[in-house]
DRENKOL-831872 format. One record per residue (C-alpha): residue in one letter; z, y, x negated. Coordinates in pm, whole numbers, padded with zeros to 5 digits, always signed. Layout:
AZYX/...
//
This chain:
M+02473+00475+00015/D+02133+00466+00152/K+01923+00151+00044/I+01587+00263-00079/A+01286+00014-00050/V+00985+00166-00246/I+00652-00047-00081/Y+00298-00037-00178/Y-00021-00222-00155/S-00247-00196-00488/L-00559-00362-00611/K-00566-00473-00950/G-00937-00534-01061/E-01256-00373-01084/T-01178-00024-00982/I-01327+00373-01016/A-01230+00519-01309/P-01298+00949-01406/G-01609+01014-01478/M-01713+00784-01231/K-01678+00464-01543/I-01618+00127-01377/V-01295+00004-01535/N-01088-00350-01446/L-00714-00312-01432/E-00448-00560-01469/K-00252-00330-01283/G-00348-00094-00956/H-00316+00265-00946/T-00087+00222-00637/A+00154+00016-00806/V+00171+00246-01091/A+00303+00513-00892/A+00569+00278-00714/E+00701+00170-01011/F+00726+00594-01118/V+00920+00614-00760/Q+01145+00348-00790/K+01245+00462-01157/A+01264+00798-00968/V+01452+00718-00650/G+01604+00393-00709/G+01610+00098-00467/E+01388-00198-00434/L+01063-00220-00548/I+00795-00415-00231/E+00450-00502-00281/L+00221-00574-00012/D-00004-00842-00048/T-00321-00999+00171/I-00370-01382+00207/K-00743-01268+00205/T-00906-01190-00144/Y-01108-00892-00185/L-01446-00931-00323/K-01431-00861-00741/D-01713-00636-00765/H-01534-00274-00674/M-01889-00113-00514/K-01886-00420-00302/M-01516-00453-00178/I-01528-00040-00050/Y-01786-00161+00156/E-01566-00492+00280/A-01334-00235+00318/K-01512-00014+00533/E-01603-00321+00794/E-01259-00371+00848/L-01178+00003+00941/E-01496+00049+01178/N-01422-00330+01327/G-00989-00270+01336/I-00948-00561+01121/R-00609-00581+00978/P-00561-00853+00715/E-00271-01033+00728/L+00009-01032+00508/K+00087-01361+00312/K+00472-01165+00363/Y+00626-00873+00609/P+00908-00731+00441/D+01242-00716+00695/I+01253-00298+00621/R+01601-00309+00898/E+01826-00316+00581/Y+01685+00006+00440/H+01765+00334+00501/I+01481+00543+00332/I+01126+00410+00256/F+00814+00568+00039/L+00555+00363+00120/G+00265+00406-00100/F-00114+00287-00091/P-00495+00398-00212/N-00709+00614-00022/W-00957+00436+00186/W-01264+00617+00306/N-01009+00897+00356/T-00739+00676+00494/L-00456+00389+00476/P-00610+00001+00427/M-00650-00194+00714/S-00342-00432+00538/V-00084-00115+00549/V-00203-00059+00893/E-00112-00423+00963/F+00229-00369+00783/L+00286-00047+00988/K+00227-00223+01321/H+00422-00573+01246/C+00775-00412+01132/Q+01041-00225+01365/W+01096+00135+01326/Q+01329+00214+01607/H+01613+00103+01433/L+01557+00402+01200/F+01583+00670+01467/L+01629+01037+01295/Q+01623+00880+00957/Y+01231+00788+01004/A+01161+01153+00894/Y+01293+01047+00531/N+00991+00787+00503/V+00791+00921+00254/P+00434+00829+00203/Y+00262+00880-00174/L-00057+00748-00209/S-00328+00737-00478/Y-00665+00826-00545/T-00903+00561-00752/
//
């Protein structure tokens, strides 16, 4: 039986909702999507969390994220999940500046992907638009 991980990065708090309204979320959009994926396919739900705390004001936070992207700053994670035991990995993240957040880049660069060999094709990303 394949061992599945549903790994995600998500921010809760202030965000933009449909109609460009600012709302305060107890759970981020990608966290909700990750729970949906996990219920559909099973596996272990693993949240990526940064040591750094982002600004609470969403409009200021998006420019903080842009600065990370432009300068190649990869925020360190509190914990790096060991992916070696999984056969299938679903990776979820929000769309920041039309790409993945730099914290997710940090996770991807830290992981040892070689062991997946042909099963690498089974890694399925999903993302949320806010």
